[in-house]
C-alpha positions in Angstrom: -47.2 -124.9 42.3 -43.6 -126.9 41.5 -41.3 -126.6 44.6 -38.2 -124.4 44.3 -35.1 -125.6 45.5 -31.3 -124.5 45.0 -29.0 -127.1 44.0 -28.8 -129.1 46.8 -25.3 -129.8 46.8 -24.6 -126.4 47.1 -26.4 -125.9 49.8 -25.0 -129.2 51.7 -21.5 -127.1 51.4 -23.3 -123.6 52.9 -24.9 -125.4 55.7 -21.2 -127.4 56.5 -19.6 -124.4 56.1 -22.3 -121.9 58.2 -21.7 -124.3 61.1 -18.1 -124.8 61.0 -17.1 -121.4 59.6 -14.6 -122.9 57.6 -14.3 -124.1 53.8 -11.2 -126.6 55.2 -13.4 -128.0 57.8 -16.5 -128.2 55.7 -14.6 -129.8 53.1 -13.2 -132.4 55.7 -16.8 -133.1 56.7 -17.8 -134.0 53.2 -15.0 -135.4 51.8 -14.5 -133.1 48.9 -11.7 -130.7 48.4 -11.8 -126.9 49.9 -12.0 -125.4 45.7 -15.2 -127.9 45.5 -16.8 -126.5 48.9 -15.7 -122.6 47.4 -17.3 -123.5 43.9 -20.6 -124.7 45.5 -20.8 -121.7 48.0 -20.1 -119.4 44.8 -23.0 -121.4 42.5 -25.4 -121.0 45.4 -24.9 -117.2 45.5 -25.3 -116.7 42.1 -28.5 -118.6 42.1 -29.7 -116.6 45.3 -28.5 -113.3 43.7 -27.1 -112.5 47.3 -23.3 -112.6 49.3 -23.5 -115.3 52.0 -20.1 -115.0 53.0 -17.5 -112.3 53.8 -13.8 -112.5 55.0 -12.3 -109.9 57.7 -9.2 -110.7 59.1 -8.7 -114.0 57.7 -11.2 -115.4 59.4 -14.6 -116.5 57.4 -17.8 -114.6 58.5 -21.4 -115.0 57.3 -22.9 -111.9 55.9 -26.6 -110.7 57.3 -28.1 -112.9 54.6 -26.1 -115.8 55.3 -26.8 -115.6 58.8 -30.6 -115.6 58.4 -30.6 -118.4 55.6 -28.6 -120.4 58.0 -30.8 -120.2 60.6 -33.5 -121.1 58.3 -31.8 -124.0 56.6 -30.3 -125.6 59.7 -33.3 -126.7 61.6 -34.3 -128.5 57.9 -31.3 -130.5 57.7 -31.6 -131.6 61.7 -34.8 -132.7 60.7 -33.8 -134.6 58.0 -30.9 -136.3 60.1 -33.2 -137.3 62.7 -36.1 -138.6 60.1 -32.9 -140.8 58.8 -31.6 -141.7 62.4 -35.4 -142.8 63.1 -35.3 -145.0 59.7 -32.3 -146.9 60.3 -33.2 -147.3 64.0 -36.3 -149.2 62.4 -34.7 -150.9 60.3 -32.3 -152.5 63.0 -35.4 -154.0 64.2 -38.0 -156.1 63.0 -37.4 -159.9 60.7 -34.6 -160.6 58.8 -35.0 -163.7 56.1 -31.5 -165.3 55.5 -31.4 -167.8 52.7 -28.4 -170.4 52.5 -28.3 -174.2 51.6 -29.7 -176.8 54.0 -26.6 -178.2 55.0 -25.1 -174.9 56.0 -28.1 -173.9 58.1 -28.0 -177.2 59.7 -24.5 -177.5 60.6 -23.2 -174.3 61.5 -26.2 -171.4 61.4 -28.7 -172.9 63.6 -26.5 -174.4 66.2 -25.6 -170.6 66.9 -28.4 -168.7 66.8 -29.3 -169.0 70.2 -26.2 -166.3 71.0 -27.4 -164.0 68.2 -30.8 -164.1 69.1 -29.8 -163.2 73.1 -27.9 -160.4 71.7 -30.4 -158.9 69.6 -34.0 -159.5 70.5 -35.6 -156.9 68.7 -34.6 -159.1 65.1 -36.5 -162.4 64.6 -34.3 -164.6 61.8 -36.1 -166.7 59.2 -34.2 -169.2 57.5 -35.1 -169.6 53.8 -33.1 -173.2 53.3 -32.8 -173.4 49.7 -30.3 -174.9 46.9 -28.2 -172.1 45.9 -29.5 -170.0 43.2 -27.5 -168.1 40.4 -26.5 -165.3 42.5 -29.8 -163.5 42.3 -31.1 -162.4 45.9 -35.1 -162.5 45.4 -36.8 -159.5 46.8 -37.7 -161.6 50.2 -34.4 -162.3 51.1 -32.2 -159.8 52.6 -28.8 -161.5 53.1 -27.5 -165.2 52.1 -25.0 -167.3 52.1 -23.5 -168.6 49.0 -21.1 -171.4 48.4 -18.7 -170.4 45.4 -15.8 -167.9 44.3 -17.3 -164.6 45.2 -18.1 -163.2 42.3 -21.8 -162.3 41.7 -23.3 -159.1 40.1 -24.3 -156.2 42.4 -23.7 -158.2 45.7 -21.5 -157.6 48.2 -19.7 -160.8 49.3 -17.7 -161.3 52.3 -15.5 -164.5 52.5 -16.4 -166.8 55.8 -13.9 -169.7 56.0 -11.2 -170.8 54.0 -12.2 -174.3 53.0 -10.9 -177.4 52.4 -12.0 -180.7 51.9 -11.1 -183.7 54.3 -11.9 -187.0 54.3 -13.9 -188.2 57.6 -16.0 -192.0 58.9 -17.3 -193.5 61.8 -14.7 -194.7 64.6 -15.8 -197.8 63.5 -14.1 -198.2 60.1 -10.9 -197.5 61.9 -11.0 -201.1 63.1 -13.1 -203.1 60.8 -12.5 -206.0 58.7 -10.6 -203.5 56.8 -9.1 -201.1 58.7 -8.1 -197.6 58.0 -4.2 -196.8 58.7 -3.2 -195.0 55.4 -4.3 -193.6 52.0 -3.8 -197.2 50.5 -6.4 -198.2 52.7 -9.0 -196.0 51.3 -9.4 -198.0 48.0 -10.9 -200.9 50.1 -13.8 -199.1 51.1 -17.0 -197.4 50.3 -16.9 -193.7 49.1 -19.3 -191.3 49.6 -19.6 -188.8 47.2 -21.3 -185.1 47.3 -22.9 -184.0 44.7 -20.3 -185.6 42.3 -17.3 -187.7 42.0 -15.2 -185.2 40.9 -13.2 -184.2 44.8 -12.4 -187.8 45.8 -10.8 -188.1 41.9 -8.5 -184.8 42.8 -7.8 -186.3 46.3 -6.3 -189.4 45.1 -4.6 -187.6 41.7 -3.2 -185.4 44.9 -2.1 -188.4 47.4 -1.1 -190.0 44.1 -3.3 -193.1 44.6 -4.9 -194.8 41.7 -8.1 -195.8 43.5 -10.5 -198.3 41.5 -13.1 -197.6 43.7 -13.2 -193.6 42.9 -16.2 -194.5 40.4 -18.5 -196.5 42.6 -20.2 -195.6 45.7 -23.8 -193.5 46.2 -24.1 -189.5 45.3 -25.8 -187.1 47.6 -27.4 -183.9 46.9 -26.6 -182.3 50.2 -23.6 -182.3 52.8 -25.7 -183.0 55.5 -26.8 -186.3 53.7 -23.3 -187.4 53.0 -22.3 -186.4 56.5 -25.0 -188.6 58.1 -24.1 -191.6 56.1 -20.5 -191.8 56.8 -21.7 -191.2 60.5 -23.9 -194.7 60.2 -20.7 -196.2 58.9 -22.0 -196.5 55.4 -17.9 -195.5 53.9 -15.8 -192.3 53.6 -16.8 -188.8 52.9 -15.0 -186.0 51.6 -16.7 -183.2 53.0 -16.5 -179.9 54.0 -14.0 -179.0 56.9 -16.6 -176.2 58.9 -19.7 -178.9 58.3 -18.0 -181.7 59.3 -16.3 -180.1 62.6 -19.9 -180.6 64.9 -19.8 -184.1 64.3 -16.0 -184.6 64.9 -16.2 -182.9 68.1 -18.9 -185.3 69.0 -16.9 -188.1 68.3 -19.0 -189.3 65.6 -17.0 -189.0 63.2 -13.1 -189.3 62.7 -10.5 -187.9 60.1 -8.7 -191.2 59.4 -5.6 -189.6 57.6 -4.6 -186.0 57.7 -4.5 -185.2 54.0 -6.6 -182.2 52.7 -7.9 -180.7 50.0 -8.0 -177.0 49.4 -11.3 -176.0 48.2 -11.3 -173.3 45.5 -14.6 -172.2 46.8 -15.8 -170.7 49.7 -19.0 -169.8 51.9 -19.6 -165.9 51.5 -22.4 -163.8 53.4 -23.7 -161.8 50.8 -26.6 -159.4 50.6 -27.2 -156.3 48.1 -24.6 -153.6 47.7 -27.4 -151.0 48.4 -28.4 -152.7 51.4 -25.2 -153.0 53.1 -25.8 -150.6 56.0 -29.4 -151.4 56.7 -29.7 -151.6 60.4 -30.3 -155.6 61.0 -28.9 -156.9 58.0 -25.7 -154.9 59.0 -25.8 -156.2 62.7 -26.2 -159.7 61.1 -23.4 -159.9 58.7 -21.1 -158.3 61.5 -22.6 -161.3 63.7 -22.2 -163.5 61.4 -18.2 -162.8 60.4 -17.2 -162.2 64.3 -18.0 -165.7 65.2 -16.4 -166.7 61.9 -13.4 -165.2 62.7 -13.2 -166.1 66.9 -13.6 -169.6 65.5 -10.9 -169.4 63.5 -8.6 -167.8 65.8 -9.3 -170.5 68.6 -8.5 -173.5 65.5 -5.3 -171.5 64.6 -4.6 -171.4 68.6 -5.2 -175.2 68.7 -3.4 -175.9 65.8 -0.1 -174.3 67.5 -0.5 -176.5 70.4 -0.3 -179.4 68.6 2.7 -178.1 66.7 
């Protein structure tokens, strides 16, 4: 036998209005207009063939039929609410798969995961380090960190860092046979390229330096490899600041000149629009965004002290 249900929107408007005994407060709760609530109540009364509300001395009251109906359905709404809360609570636990580029995983995420695990012992993070895809999240991925302009279809994206590229090298190069003291000295050294030679060409162009060595030097497919090559003194790398920071803080790399290149791209944490509020996904996203915000605040404070 087919289940006979009244219009669900009208039923929801009735439950809220009966509980609040106010069309105005019901409208505020459901984020609709009072006129919309009145229309829904009228359609429900027409469907049932019964009067559910009456007005007396400017107060909204339930009819005898309306009171009986409300007492029957309110438990149903409470059961639906309880079931939803239990489902969301279950969604806040378990495993979460995070997909991201190996370089960002190694240089940024992995060193910070201990704190996340301590704060969220019920969530197991599974790292899937892969080259970035075309913006399509596979079924086995809950959250990803992409690098780009932030425009991917059907995906919710939050920008992490305002990205800039800066030159880094081993401290040994500063006082070697060809000491690095100015931008002009870069033309005397081996350049290390991340993916392509495009960034170094742009960097020299903005520095107004004609570099004869920009079309030479090894090209690496991942930023982590470029950083390691620089650490071992193989040349000067032009890398994303957020990835180079651990090596700079440890003294393994230095920034020989203060000439940064603002990147048009940035890192974004992304997930499906439909899963934005799923417990464990929301927990991980919020933790990443809060961590980035805290670190950015510390960087800005350091810059103010040095100014």
